[in-house]
C-alpha positions as CSV (number, residue, x, y, z in Angstrom):
1,M,117.4,-50.9,-40.6
2,R,114.3,-49.3,-39.2
3,H,116.2,-46.0,-38.6
4,G,117.5,-46.0,-42.1
5,A,114.1,-46.7,-43.5
6,A,112.6,-43.8,-41.6
7,V,115.3,-41.6,-43.1
8,V,114.5,-42.7,-46.6
9,L,110.8,-42.2,-46.0
10,L,111.4,-38.7,-44.6
11,V,113.5,-37.7,-47.6
12,T,110.9,-39.1,-50.0
13,A,108.2,-37.1,-48.3
14,T,110.2,-34.0,-48.5
15,L,110.9,-34.4,-52.2
16,E,107.3,-35.1,-53.0
17,A,106.2,-31.9,-51.1
18,A,108.6,-29.7,-52.9
19,P,107.2,-27.7,-55.9
20,P,108.3,-29.0,-59.3
21,R,111.3,-27.3,-60.8
22,R,110.5,-24.7,-63.4
23,E,112.8,-23.4,-66.1
24,A,113.5,-19.7,-66.0
25,P,111.2,-17.8,-68.4
26,P,112.7,-17.4,-71.9
27,S,114.3,-14.1,-72.5
28,T,113.5,-11.8,-75.5
29,L,116.1,-9.8,-77.2
30,I,115.0,-6.8,-79.3
31,V,117.7,-5.9,-81.8
32,N,118.4,-3.2,-84.4
33,A,116.4,-0.7,-82.4
34,V,116.8,3.1,-82.0
35,V,116.5,3.3,-78.2
36,I,115.0,6.4,-76.6
37,D,115.2,5.6,-73.0
38,G,112.7,8.1,-71.6
39,T,115.1,10.3,-69.6
40,G,115.4,12.9,-72.4
41,G,118.8,11.7,-73.4
42,A,119.8,11.3,-77.0
43,R,118.6,8.3,-79.0
44,R,121.1,5.5,-79.6
45,A,121.3,2.3,-81.6
46,G,121.2,-0.8,-79.5
47,A,119.4,-3.8,-78.2
48,V,117.3,-4.5,-75.1
49,R,117.0,-7.9,-73.4
50,L,113.8,-8.7,-71.5
51,R,113.7,-11.5,-68.9
52,G,110.3,-12.2,-67.4
53,D,108.7,-8.9,-66.5
54,R,111.9,-6.9,-66.3
55,I,114.5,-5.2,-68.6
56,A,117.6,-7.3,-68.0
57,E,120.2,-5.6,-70.3
58,V,120.6,-2.6,-72.6
59,G,123.4,-2.1,-75.1
60,D,125.4,-3.9,-77.7
61,L,124.0,-7.4,-77.1
62,R,124.2,-10.7,-78.9
63,A,121.4,-13.3,-78.9
64,A,121.8,-16.3,-76.6
65,A,120.9,-19.8,-77.6
66,G,117.2,-20.4,-77.7
67,E,116.4,-16.7,-77.1
68,N,113.4,-15.1,-78.7
69,V,114.8,-12.4,-81.0
70,V,112.7,-9.5,-82.3
71,D,114.2,-7.4,-85.1
72,A,113.1,-3.7,-84.7
73,H,114.3,-2.9,-88.2
74,G,115.6,0.5,-87.1
75,L,112.3,1.6,-85.4
76,V,112.2,3.6,-82.1
77,L,112.0,1.5,-78.9
78,A,110.7,3.6,-76.0
79,P,109.3,2.9,-72.6
80,G,105.6,2.2,-72.6
81,F,103.6,5.4,-72.4
82,I,101.9,6.4,-69.1
83,D,98.5,8.1,-69.3
84,T,98.4,10.2,-66.1
85,H,94.8,11.2,-66.6
86,S,92.6,8.4,-67.9
87,H,88.9,7.5,-67.6
88,G,89.6,4.0,-68.8
89,D,88.4,2.6,-65.5
90,R,84.8,3.3,-66.4
91,V,84.5,0.3,-68.8
92,L,87.7,-1.5,-68.2
93,F,86.2,-4.9,-67.3
94,A,84.2,-4.8,-70.6
95,H,87.3,-3.8,-72.5
96,R,90.1,-5.7,-70.8
97,D,92.2,-5.7,-74.0
98,A,92.2,-1.9,-73.6
99,L,92.6,-1.5,-77.4
100,A,92.2,2.3,-77.2
101,A,95.2,2.5,-74.9
102,V,97.6,-0.2,-76.2
103,S,97.1,0.8,-79.9
104,Q,98.7,4.2,-79.1
105,G,101.5,2.7,-77.0
106,I,100.0,3.2,-73.5
107,T,101.0,0.6,-71.0
108,T,99.8,2.2,-67.8
109,I,96.6,4.2,-67.1
110,V,96.0,6.4,-64.0
111,A,92.3,6.4,-63.1
112,G,90.2,8.0,-60.3
113,Q,90.3,11.4,-62.0
114,D,88.2,14.6,-61.7
115,G,87.1,13.7,-58.2
116,G,85.5,10.4,-59.3
117,S,87.0,7.0,-58.4
118,P,86.0,3.4,-58.3
119,W,84.5,2.6,-54.9
120,P,86.0,1.3,-52.8
121,L,89.5,1.0,-54.4
122,S,90.2,-2.1,-52.4
123,D,87.4,-4.0,-54.2
124,F,88.4,-2.5,-57.6
125,F,92.0,-3.5,-57.2
126,A,91.0,-7.0,-56.0
127,R,88.8,-7.5,-59.0
128,L,91.6,-6.3,-61.3
129,Q,94.0,-8.9,-59.8
130,K,91.4,-11.6,-60.5
131,E,90.5,-10.2,-63.9
132,P,93.6,-8.4,-65.2
133,A,93.6,-6.1,-68.1
134,A,96.2,-5.6,-70.9
135,V,97.5,-2.4,-69.1
136,N,98.7,-1.6,-65.7
137,V,96.3,0.5,-63.6
138,A,96.9,3.0,-60.8
139,A,94.3,5.2,-59.3
140,Y,93.6,8.3,-57.2
141,A,90.9,8.6,-54.5
142,G,88.2,11.0,-55.7
143,H,87.1,13.9,-53.6
144,G,83.7,13.9,-55.3
145,R,83.3,10.2,-54.3
146,L,84.2,11.0,-50.7
147,R,81.6,13.8,-50.7
148,H,78.9,11.5,-52.2
149,E,79.6,8.8,-49.5
150,V,79.3,11.3,-46.7
151,M,76.8,13.9,-47.9
152,G,74.7,12.0,-50.4
153,Q,72.3,14.3,-52.3
154,D,72.7,17.0,-49.8
155,F,75.9,18.3,-51.4
156,R,75.0,21.8,-52.6
157,R,76.7,23.4,-49.6
158,A,80.0,23.5,-47.7
159,A,80.6,20.4,-45.6
160,T,80.5,20.6,-41.8
161,P,83.6,19.9,-39.7
162,A,82.1,16.5,-38.8
163,E,81.5,15.7,-42.5
164,V,85.0,16.7,-43.4
165,A,86.3,14.4,-40.6
166,R,84.4,11.5,-42.1
167,M,85.8,12.3,-45.5
168,R,89.3,12.3,-44.0
169,A,88.7,8.8,-42.5
170,L,87.4,7.4,-45.8
171,L,90.4,9.0,-47.7
172,E,92.8,7.3,-45.2
173,R,91.2,4.0,-46.0
174,E,91.6,4.6,-49.8
175,L,95.2,5.6,-49.3
176,R,95.9,2.4,-47.3
177,A,94.4,0.5,-50.3
178,G,97.1,2.1,-52.5
179,A,95.6,5.3,-53.9
180,L,98.2,7.6,-55.4
181,G,96.6,10.5,-53.6
182,L,93.6,12.8,-53.9
183,S,91.9,13.9,-57.1
184,T,89.3,16.7,-57.3
185,G,86.9,17.9,-60.0
186,L,86.1,21.3,-58.6
187,E,84.2,22.4,-61.7
188,Y,81.8,19.5,-61.3
189,D,79.1,18.5,-58.9
190,P,79.6,17.8,-56.0
191,G,83.1,19.2,-55.7
192,I,82.1,22.7,-57.0
193,Y,80.3,23.3,-53.7
194,S,83.3,22.5,-51.5
195,A,85.1,25.2,-49.6
196,P,88.8,25.6,-50.3
197,S,89.5,24.7,-46.6
198,E,87.8,21.4,-47.1
199,V,90.0,20.5,-50.0
200,I,93.2,21.6,-48.1
201,D,92.2,19.5,-45.1
202,L,91.9,16.4,-47.3
203,A,95.1,17.2,-49.2
204,R,96.9,17.2,-45.9
205,V,95.7,13.6,-45.3
206,A,97.1,12.6,-48.7
207,A,100.4,14.5,-47.9
208,A,100.8,12.6,-44.6
209,A,100.6,9.3,-46.4
210,G,103.2,10.4,-49.0
211,G,100.5,11.0,-51.7
212,R,99.8,13.6,-54.2
213,Y,97.1,15.9,-55.5
214,I,95.7,16.2,-59.0
215,S,92.8,18.5,-60.0
216,H,90.4,19.5,-62.6
217,V,90.6,23.0,-61.2
218,R,87.6,25.0,-60.1
219,S,87.4,26.9,-63.4
220,E,89.0,26.6,-66.8
221,D,87.3,29.8,-68.1
222,R,85.5,32.6,-66.2
223,H,87.4,32.2,-62.9
224,F,90.6,30.7,-64.3
225,W,93.2,32.7,-62.5
226,E,91.5,32.2,-59.1
227,A,91.4,28.5,-59.8
228,I,95.2,28.4,-60.5
229,D,95.8,30.4,-57.3
230,E,93.8,27.8,-55.4
231,I,95.8,24.8,-56.6
232,V,99.1,26.6,-55.9
233,T,97.7,27.4,-52.4
234,I,96.8,23.8,-51.8
235,G,100.4,22.8,-52.7
236,R,101.8,25.3,-50.4
237,E,99.5,24.7,-47.4
238,A,99.3,21.0,-47.6
239,K,102.9,20.5,-48.6
240,L,102.5,18.0,-51.4
241,P,103.0,17.8,-55.2
242,V,100.0,19.2,-57.1
243,Q,99.1,18.7,-60.8
244,V,96.8,20.7,-63.0
245,S,94.7,18.2,-65.0
246,H,94.4,18.7,-68.8
247,A,95.8,22.3,-68.6
248,K,94.1,24.7,-71.0
249,L,92.9,28.3,-71.4
250,A,89.3,27.5,-72.4
251,M,87.8,30.9,-73.0
252,R,88.2,33.4,-75.8
253,S,89.2,36.2,-73.5
254,L,92.0,34.0,-72.1
255,W,93.6,33.1,-75.5
256,G,97.2,34.2,-75.8
257,Q,97.9,34.1,-72.1
258,A,99.7,30.8,-71.9
259,D,102.9,32.6,-71.1
260,R,101.2,34.2,-68.1
261,L,100.0,30.8,-66.9
262,L,103.4,29.3,-67.2
263,R,105.1,32.2,-65.6
264,T,102.7,31.8,-62.6
265,L,103.5,28.1,-62.3
266,D,107.2,28.7,-62.7
267,E,107.1,31.3,-59.9
268,A,105.3,28.9,-57.7
269,R,108.0,26.2,-58.4
270,A,110.7,28.7,-57.6
271,R,109.0,29.1,-54.1
272,G,109.3,25.4,-53.5
273,I,105.8,24.4,-54.6
274,D,105.9,21.2,-56.7
275,V,103.3,22.1,-59.3
276,S,103.1,20.4,-62.7
277,A,100.5,19.8,-65.4
278,D,99.3,17.3,-67.9
279,V,98.1,18.3,-71.4
280,Y,96.3,16.6,-74.3
281,P,96.9,17.8,-77.9
282,Y,93.4,18.9,-78.9
283,L,91.6,22.2,-79.1
284,Y,88.3,20.7,-77.9
285,W,87.3,19.2,-74.6
286,Q,84.6,16.8,-73.5
287,S,82.4,17.3,-70.6
288,T,78.7,18.0,-69.9
289,L,76.5,20.9,-71.0
290,T,76.0,21.8,-67.3
291,V,79.6,22.7,-66.9
292,L,78.9,25.8,-69.1
293,F,77.0,27.2,-66.1
294,P,79.3,27.6,-63.2
295,E,76.6,29.1,-61.0
296,R,74.3,26.3,-62.0
297,D,71.8,28.9,-63.1
298,F,70.6,26.9,-66.1
299,D,67.6,29.2,-66.9
300,N,69.8,32.3,-67.0
301,R,69.8,33.4,-70.6
302,A,72.6,35.9,-70.1
303,A,74.8,33.0,-68.8
304,A,73.9,30.9,-71.8
305,E,74.8,33.8,-74.2
306,F,78.1,34.4,-72.4
307,A,79.0,30.7,-72.7
308,L,78.2,30.6,-76.4
309,R,80.1,33.8,-77.0
310,E,83.2,33.2,-74.8
311,V,83.6,29.5,-74.2
312,S,82.3,27.7,-77.3
313,A,80.2,28.8,-80.3
314,P,77.0,26.9,-81.1
315,D,78.7,25.1,-84.1
316,G,81.6,24.2,-81.8
317,L,79.4,22.2,-79.3
318,L,79.1,18.7,-80.6
319,L,76.8,16.3,-78.6
320,G,78.4,13.0,-77.8
321,R,75.4,11.6,-76.0
322,F,71.9,12.8,-75.3
323,A,69.7,10.1,-73.7
324,P,66.3,12.0,-74.0
325,E,66.9,12.2,-77.8
326,P,69.7,9.8,-78.9
327,A,69.5,11.1,-82.5
328,Y,71.1,14.3,-81.3
329,A,74.5,12.5,-80.8
330,G,76.9,13.7,-83.5
331,K,75.0,16.9,-84.0
332,T,76.1,20.4,-82.9
333,L,74.1,22.8,-80.8
334,A,73.7,24.9,-84.0
335,D,72.3,21.9,-85.9
336,I,69.8,21.1,-83.1
337,A,68.7,24.8,-82.8
338,R,67.9,24.7,-86.5
339,L,66.0,21.5,-86.1
340,R,64.0,22.9,-83.3
341,G,63.5,26.3,-84.7
342,T,64.9,28.0,-81.5
343,D,67.9,30.2,-81.1
344,P,71.1,28.6,-79.7
345,P,70.9,30.1,-76.1
346,A,67.3,28.9,-75.7
347,T,68.2,25.5,-77.2
348,L,71.1,25.1,-74.8
349,M,68.9,25.9,-71.8
350,D,66.2,23.6,-73.1
351,L,68.6,20.7,-73.6
352,I,69.9,21.0,-70.0
353,R,66.4,21.1,-68.6
354,E,65.4,18.0,-70.6
355,A,68.5,16.2,-69.5
356,L,68.0,17.0,-65.8
357,A,64.4,15.9,-66.1
358,Y,65.4,12.6,-67.7
359,E,68.1,12.1,-65.0
360,K,65.5,12.6,-62.3
361,K,63.0,10.3,-63.9
362,T,65.4,7.4,-64.6
363,G,68.0,7.8,-61.9
364,H,70.7,7.7,-64.5
365,D,73.6,10.1,-64.1
366,D,75.3,9.7,-67.5
367,V,72.6,11.4,-69.6
368,E,74.5,13.8,-71.8
369,S,78.0,14.8,-73.0
370,V,79.4,17.4,-75.2
371,I,82.6,18.1,-77.1
372,G,83.4,21.8,-77.0
373,T,85.9,23.6,-79.1
374,S,87.4,26.5,-77.1
375,M,91.2,26.6,-77.1
376,S,93.8,28.2,-79.4
377,E,96.7,26.4,-81.1
378,P,99.5,28.8,-80.0
379,D,98.4,28.3,-76.4
380,L,98.3,24.5,-76.7
381,E,101.8,24.4,-78.2
382,R,103.2,26.6,-75.4
383,L,101.6,24.3,-72.8
384,L,102.9,21.1,-74.6
385,A,106.4,22.5,-74.6
386,W,106.5,23.5,-70.8
387,P,109.3,21.3,-69.3
388,H,106.9,20.3,-66.4
389,A,104.0,19.2,-68.6
390,N,103.5,15.6,-69.4
391,I,101.0,14.1,-71.9
392,C,97.6,12.6,-71.0
393,T,94.5,11.5,-72.9
394,D,91.7,12.4,-70.5
395,G,90.1,9.7,-72.6
396,E,87.9,6.7,-72.4
397,L,88.2,3.2,-73.9
398,D,85.0,3.5,-75.8
399,G,84.4,7.3,-75.9
400,R,83.3,9.8,-78.5
401,H,86.3,12.1,-78.1
402,P,89.2,11.1,-80.4
403,R,91.7,11.6,-77.6
404,G,90.8,8.2,-76.3
405,F,92.4,6.5,-79.3
406,G,94.7,9.3,-80.7
407,T,96.5,11.4,-78.1
408,F,100.0,10.0,-78.0
409,P,100.4,9.3,-81.8
410,R,99.0,12.8,-82.4
411,V,101.7,14.4,-80.3
412,L,104.4,12.3,-82.0
413,G,103.1,12.8,-85.5
414,R,101.7,16.4,-85.5
415,Y,103.6,18.2,-82.8
416,V,106.9,16.5,-83.1
417,R,107.4,15.4,-86.7
418,E,105.2,18.0,-88.5
419,R,105.3,21.1,-86.3
420,G,108.6,20.6,-84.4
421,V,107.0,21.9,-81.2
422,I,109.2,19.5,-79.1
423,S,111.9,17.0,-79.9
424,L,111.2,13.3,-80.2
425,E,113.3,12.7,-77.1
426,D,111.5,15.3,-75.1
427,A,108.1,14.0,-76.2
428,V,109.0,10.5,-75.1
429,R,110.3,11.9,-71.8
430,K,106.9,13.6,-71.3
431,M,105.1,10.4,-72.0
432,T,107.2,8.2,-69.8
433,S,109.7,9.2,-67.0
434,L,108.1,12.6,-66.4
435,A,104.6,11.1,-66.3
436,A,105.8,8.5,-63.9
437,H,107.4,11.1,-61.7
438,H,104.3,13.3,-61.7
439,V,102.1,10.6,-60.3
440,G,104.6,8.9,-58.0
441,L,105.2,5.7,-59.9
442,F,108.6,4.1,-59.6
443,G,110.4,1.5,-61.7
444,R,108.5,2.4,-64.9
445,G,109.0,5.0,-67.6
446,E,112.6,4.3,-68.4
447,I,114.6,1.8,-70.4
448,R,117.2,0.6,-68.0
449,P,118.2,-2.7,-66.3
450,G,115.8,-3.6,-63.6
451,A,112.9,-1.4,-64.8
452,A,109.6,-3.0,-65.7
453,A,109.4,-4.4,-69.3
454,D,106.8,-1.9,-70.5
455,L,107.8,-0.9,-74.0
456,V,106.5,0.4,-77.3
457,L,108.1,0.0,-80.7
458,F,107.0,2.7,-83.2
459,D,107.9,4.3,-86.5
460,P,108.7,8.0,-86.0
461,A,108.3,8.6,-89.7
462,T,104.7,7.3,-89.9
463,V,103.2,7.5,-86.4
464,L,100.0,9.5,-86.5
465,D,96.5,9.7,-85.1
466,R,93.5,8.8,-87.3
467,A,90.7,9.2,-84.8
468,T,88.3,12.2,-85.4
469,T,85.1,13.4,-83.9
470,Q,83.3,11.6,-86.8
471,D,85.3,8.4,-86.4
472,P,86.6,8.6,-82.8
473,Q,87.8,5.0,-82.5
474,A,90.0,4.8,-85.6
475,L,93.3,3.2,-84.8
476,A,96.5,5.2,-85.1
477,T,99.3,4.3,-87.6
478,G,102.9,3.7,-86.9
479,I,102.6,1.8,-83.5
480,G,104.2,-1.6,-84.1
481,T,104.6,-3.7,-80.9
482,V,103.7,-3.0,-77.3
483,W,104.9,-5.0,-74.3
484,V,103.4,-4.8,-70.8
485,N,105.4,-6.6,-68.1
486,G,107.3,-8.4,-70.8
487,A,104.2,-9.8,-72.7
488,V,103.1,-8.5,-76.1
489,V,99.7,-6.9,-75.9
490,Y,99.5,-5.2,-79.3
491,E,101.1,-6.2,-82.6
492,E,100.3,-5.8,-86.3
493,G,97.4,-3.5,-85.6
494,A,95.5,-5.7,-83.2
495,A,95.4,-6.6,-79.5
496,T,96.9,-10.0,-78.8
497,G,94.6,-11.0,-76.0
498,N,97.4,-11.1,-73.4
499,R,96.4,-9.4,-70.2
500,P,99.5,-9.0,-68.1
501,G,98.6,-5.7,-66.5
502,R,99.0,-5.2,-62.8
503,V,97.6,-3.0,-60.1
504,L,100.1,-0.3,-59.3
505,R,99.8,1.1,-55.8
506,R,101.4,4.1,-54.2
507,A,105.0,3.4,-53.1
508,G,105.2,1.7,-49.8
509,V,101.7,0.1,-50.1
510,R,101.5,-3.7,-50.7
């Protein structure tokens, strides 16, 4: 009896310690959809079943008992869009619903761009796991951040071998945390002062870890061809995939040379260098006024005149932010010159001097921004159509450039439906599987069994951007429902409040 009682007690204890049984999560069946699977293949009518955070089945499917059924009413169902160049990390914890992204069908953002990245990535990722966003987040480790940590304010020079060694060690740590690779912003401080050998050394560290390299190249105007040669050389010497960020020809004298650029990149690919690009569908960029002076000679009138003649005219430079005089936001350089009674070159130099003085006085480093018009439509269309170019926003979640809210619908509406620059299937490929491939993300960007349940349902007949420089946060039309990891994050023109996004680390890192 005593032995039997002991057995009963043991069994009882085991049953009590076991976790309660949970029912399998309900499945969702999306029916009457036009499926564009992200591979570039032809669209087809069908249904897609989601189970938990994965795509379970694709094809001619019938609803199961108790299943949640979504009628697509003939709209296009595509993989969720992947933004390979995002600045959404800057204010992500203040905008965890990521409305700017999900309202245009983006389900994954790739941060740590232009040489700047959250620091350290391990802390950023840990916070994201505790406070998830509506979108998935991956990130590069920023070269500029590494330089800042090692060199501080003494960055206006080439790094010493000892300093490069310290940067390598920090990069290795960020790669262990899950960074996709190394990003550079070689047109910005502090990266602009780096020697090419420094960047190659760090790229080799990324390559050894199976990472990649993405770059705002050293010049998008005056020294453009040398900058393209540099990124190709990095790919060749470091033996890793390299990507040209937001590819453009941003100087009047370069207009019409898109074919030369693509020929250069194709020739590099033919030699075994895995070079690609991302592109946004606007003729105007956003940066700082200081970027117009690559020699950092801000009092050089000849350099100011050149910038206003070749890079962007005074009425094409729109201030997004100017902390010393906030009322200048939304005005062009031409407007401000008239207000001040000074000519545009003098006004440009004065604004930079005032911004730098304000930065020194306050310690703030986000003092001014400018939106500059400096590209041509035929060049943009050629770059968009290049088979190895994917789509990116280069945008923010609360920014002044309309690309933050409008990029992907703009491509689908203006460059697919209206202009016929690329087909709908190819546009979706560039936004999904190609984007995933270019940054090294696996299991996303396709509609197939086993892939992540990141999806967007949109109307190809009405999808269009509405954001402008005057109303940069206007929501696009034609985006219906967006799922991230199987949960609806955007529907009927609004964020749902669900925040199922995950940290996406480089393959092999947990």
